[in-house]
C-alpha positions in Angstrom: 11.7 -38.1 10.0 11.6 -35.8 7.5 11.0 -31.9 9.1 8.0 -29.9 8.5 8.4 -28.1 4.7 8.4 -24.2 5.1 5.2 -22.6 3.4 5.8 -20.9 0.1 5.7 -17.4 1.0 8.4 -17.9 4.1 10.7 -19.6 1.3 9.8 -16.8 -0.8 10.7 -14.1 1.7 13.9 -15.7 2.7 15.0 -16.5 -0.6 14.2 -12.6 -2.0 15.7 -11.2 1.0 19.0 -12.8 1.1 19.4 -12.2 -2.9 18.3 -8.4 -2.3 20.8 -8.3 0.7 23.5 -9.9 -1.8 22.5 -7.4 -4.6 22.6 -4.8 -2.5 26.5 -5.6 -1.1 28.2 -6.0 -4.5 26.2 -2.7 -6.1 27.7 -1.3 -3.1 31.2 -2.8 -3.6 31.4 -2.7 -7.5 29.4 0.6 -7.9 27.9 -1.5 -11.1 25.2 0.7 -12.5 23.9 -2.3 -14.6 22.9 -4.0 -11.2 20.4 -1.0 -10.2 17.5 -2.7 -12.2 17.5 -5.8 -10.1 18.5 -4.1 -6.9 14.8 -2.1 -7.4 12.7 -5.1 -8.5 13.7 -7.0 -6.0 13.6 -4.3 -3.4 10.1 -3.2 -4.5 8.3 -6.7 -5.5 9.5 -8.8 -2.5 7.2 -8.2 0.1 4.4 -7.8 -1.9 4.8 -11.3 -3.8 5.6 -12.7 -0.9 2.0 -11.5 0.8 0.3 -12.6 -2.2 1.8 -15.9 -1.7 0.7 -16.0 1.7 -2.9 -15.0 0.7 -2.8 -17.7 -2.0 -2.6 -20.5 1.0 -6.2 -18.6 2.6 -7.6 -19.0 -1.1 -10.9 -20.6 -2.1 -10.2 -23.4 -4.7 -11.8 -21.2 -7.4 -8.7 -18.9 -7.5 -5.9 -20.1 -9.7 -2.3 -19.3 -10.1 -2.8 -17.5 -13.3 -5.5 -15.4 -11.7 -3.5 -14.4 -9.0 -0.4 -13.4 -11.7 -2.7 -11.8 -13.8 -4.5 -9.5 -11.1 -1.1 -8.7 -9.6 0.5 -7.8 -12.8 -2.2 -6.3 -14.8 -4.3 -4.9 -11.7 -1.3 -3.3 -10.6 -0.2 -1.8 -13.7 -3.8 -0.4 -14.6 -4.1 0.7 -11.0 -1.3 2.7 -11.6 -1.7 4.3 -15.1 -5.3 5.2 -14.2 -4.3 7.1 -10.9 -1.5 8.7 -12.7 -3.8 10.3 -15.6 -6.3 11.3 -12.9 -3.9 12.6 -10.5 -1.9 14.6 -13.1 -5.2 16.1 -14.5 -7.4 16.4 -11.5 -5.1 17.1 -8.4 -3.5 20.3 -7.3 -1.6 21.4 -4.0 -4.3 22.0 -1.6 -5.1 20.8 1.9 -7.6 18.3 0.4 -5.2 16.8 -2.2 -5.0 13.6 -0.2 -8.5 12.8 0.1 -8.2 13.1 -3.5 -5.2 10.9 -4.1 -7.3 8.4 -1.6 -10.3 8.6 -3.7 -8.7 7.9 -7.0 -6.2 5.4 -6.1 -8.8 3.3 -4.4 -11.1 3.8 -7.2 -8.9 2.7 -10.0 -8.1 -0.6 -8.1 -11.5 -0.9 -7.5 -12.2 -0.7 -10.8 -9.5 -2.8 -12.0 -10.6 -5.6 -9.4 -14.1 -5.6 -11.1 -13.2 -6.0 -14.5 -10.7 -8.4 -14.3 -12.9 -10.6 -11.8 -16.4 -10.1 -13.8 -16.5 -13.3 -14.7 -15.0 -15.1 -12.3 -17.4 -18.2 -11.1 -18.0 -18.7 -7.2 -17.6 -15.1 -6.3 -16.9 -15.5 -2.3 -16.4 -13.0 0.2 -13.3 -14.4 0.8 -11.9 -14.7 -2.6 -12.9 -11.0 -2.9 -10.3 -10.2 -0.3 -7.7 -12.4 -2.0 -7.8 -11.2 -5.1 -8.2 -7.4 -4.2 -5.4 -7.8 -1.8 -3.6 -9.1 -4.9 -4.8 -6.0 -7.1 -3.5 -3.8 -3.8 -0.3 -5.6 -4.0 0.7 -5.4 -7.3 -0.4 -1.6 -7.6 2.3 -1.3 -4.4 5.1 -3.1 -6.0 5.1 -1.1 -9.2 4.6 2.5 -7.0 7.4 1.3 -4.9 9.6 0.6 -8.0 9.2 4.2 -9.0 9.6 5.6 -5.7 13.1 3.9 -5.7 14.2 5.2 -9.1 13.3 8.7 -7.8 15.4 8.4 -4.7 18.0 7.1 -6.6 18.6 9.9 -9.0 19.7 13.1 -6.8 21.3 16.4 -7.9 24.1 15.4 -6.8 24.3 12.1 -8.8 23.1 8.2 -8.1 22.2 7.8 -4.5 22.7 4.1 -4.0 21.7 4.7 -0.1 18.8 6.7 -1.0 17.6 4.0 -3.0 18.2 1.1 -0.3 16.8 3.5 2.8 13.3 3.8 0.7 13.1 0.4 -0.6 13.2 -0.8 3.6 10.7 1.7 4.4 8.4 0.9 1.6 9.2 -2.7 2.2 7.9 -2.4 5.8 4.7 -0.5 5.5 3.6 -2.1 2.1 1.6 -4.8 4.5 -0.8 -2.0 5.8 -1.5 0.0 2.8 -2.7 -0.5 -0.3 -2.6 -4.2 0.0 -4.8 -4.4 3.3 -7.0 -1.5 2.1 -8.0 -3.2 -1.4 -8.6 -6.3 0.3 -11.1 -4.6 2.0 -13.1 -3.4 -1.0 -12.5 -6.6 -3.0 -14.5 -8.5 0.0 -17.0 -6.0 -0.3 -17.6 -6.1 -3.7 -17.8 -9.9 -3.9 -20.3 -9.6 -1.0 -22.4 -7.7 -3.6 -22.4 -11.0 -6.0 -22.5 -13.6 -3.3 -25.9 -14.6 -4.6 -26.8 -12.8 -7.8 -23.3 -14.1 -9.0 -22.5 -10.9 -11.0 -21.3 -7.8 -9.3 -23.6 -4.8 -8.5 -23.2 -1.1 -7.1 -24.8 -1.0 -3.5 -24.6 1.3 -0.7 -22.5 -0.9 1.2 -19.9 -0.9 -1.4 -20.0 2.7 -1.9 -19.6 3.4 1.9 -16.9 1.1 2.2 -14.9 3.0 -0.9 -15.5 6.1 0.8 -14.1 4.6 4.0 -11.1 3.1 2.8 -10.4 6.2 0.7 -10.6 8.1 4.1 -8.3 5.9 5.9 -6.0 6.2 2.7 -5.6 9.9 2.9 -5.2 9.7 6.8 -2.4 7.7 6.3 -0.8 10.1 3.5 -1.3 13.0 5.8 -0.1 11.6 8.6 2.8 13.7 8.6 1.2 17.0 8.1 -1.4 16.3 10.7 1.1 15.7 13.3 3.1 18.6 12.4 -0.1 20.7 13.0 -1.3 19.1 16.6 2.7 19.8 17.3 2.1 23.7 16.5 -1.4 23.9 18.0 -0.3 22.3 21.2 3.0 23.5 21.8 3.9 26.2 19.9 5.3 29.5 21.7 4.7 33.0 20.7 7.8 33.4 19.1 7.6 30.3 17.0 3.8 31.8 16.0 5.4 35.2 15.2 8.1 33.4 13.0 5.7 31.5 11.0 3.6 34.8 10.5 6.4 36.0 8.7 7.0 33.0 6.6 10.0 31.5 8.5 10.2 27.8 9.9 11.1 27.9 13.6 13.7 25.0 15.0 11.2 22.8 17.3 12.3 22.3 20.7 13.1 18.5 21.6 9.9 17.9 23.0 8.2 18.8 20.1 10.4 16.4 18.0 9.3 13.8 20.2 5.4 14.8 20.4 5.8 14.7 16.4 7.5 11.0 16.0 4.3 10.0 18.7 1.6 11.5 16.4 2.8 10.2 13.3 3.8 7.0 13.9 0.6 6.5 16.6 -1.4 7.9 13.8 -0.5 5.2 11.3 -0.8 2.5 14.1 -4.2 4.0 14.8 -5.4 4.0 11.0 -3.8 0.1 10.4 -5.3 -1.1 13.5 -8.7 0.4 12.0 -7.9 -1.2 9.0 -7.1 -4.7 9.9 -10.1 -4.8 12.3 -12.7 -3.8 9.5 -10.6 -6.6 7.3 -11.1 -9.3 10.1 -14.7 -8.4 10.0 -15.4 -8.5 6.1 -13.3 -11.8 6.2 -15.4 -12.9 8.9 -18.6 -12.3 7.0 -17.6 -14.5 4.6 -18.7 -17.4 6.9 -22.0 -16.3 6.9 -22.9 -16.2 3.2 -24.0 -19.0 1.4 
């Protein structure tokens, strides 16, 4: 009796991971710079494409492969371009910069999703979750490619090690960032059209947008929040005096451990909040006629 077929997302993940590992090995062995684009594209797109394939298996029938492809590529690029323009002109280094990043990036992804799906028939909450996640993962893929290239180029020349480390980190975090946040927004957006058939700007959608933007901002700023908490709770008089003079004192082992606990723990808490929120939005689709 033939064995059960692996789901498409598992085939994509396994095949893509093997190809990425082979590309890493050959690139390191041969130092062939022509392989760098392949390495960047495979590493940046593997996890987002895998999760879009998984989301496709949970879609409503109205969603086609062509629609997912358009939202992933066009929606992702529109989001990246819009965020780049707005962040360049509107944001400046400050304590509130990450709040601005969250508002801008979640805003442009929401607008891209709105524009690309406004004529879609059968706007269910679950379709909104899947299509929102697709736009978010497209954004994440193109953004990760940029981060990988930035990591590659250093003052000492090209660093393949930095590129690979960046792709591994971004790949591990990808399921819990842009795709998750925009999935929530997609479900909330489509909920506004479940009865009227067209999108509407509602108070629930605005509050959802602000909430998702806040989660995004907290995620991005967790490193700084962890540093502040460690300093506020454990800094010595000598360390405070060095800070006041503009010096950065060497942290103690306890402070290093606390920083790791706060930064990782905070990220986990933010992710759990977003996952529970998404679960609630997804289940709400059962009760909408």
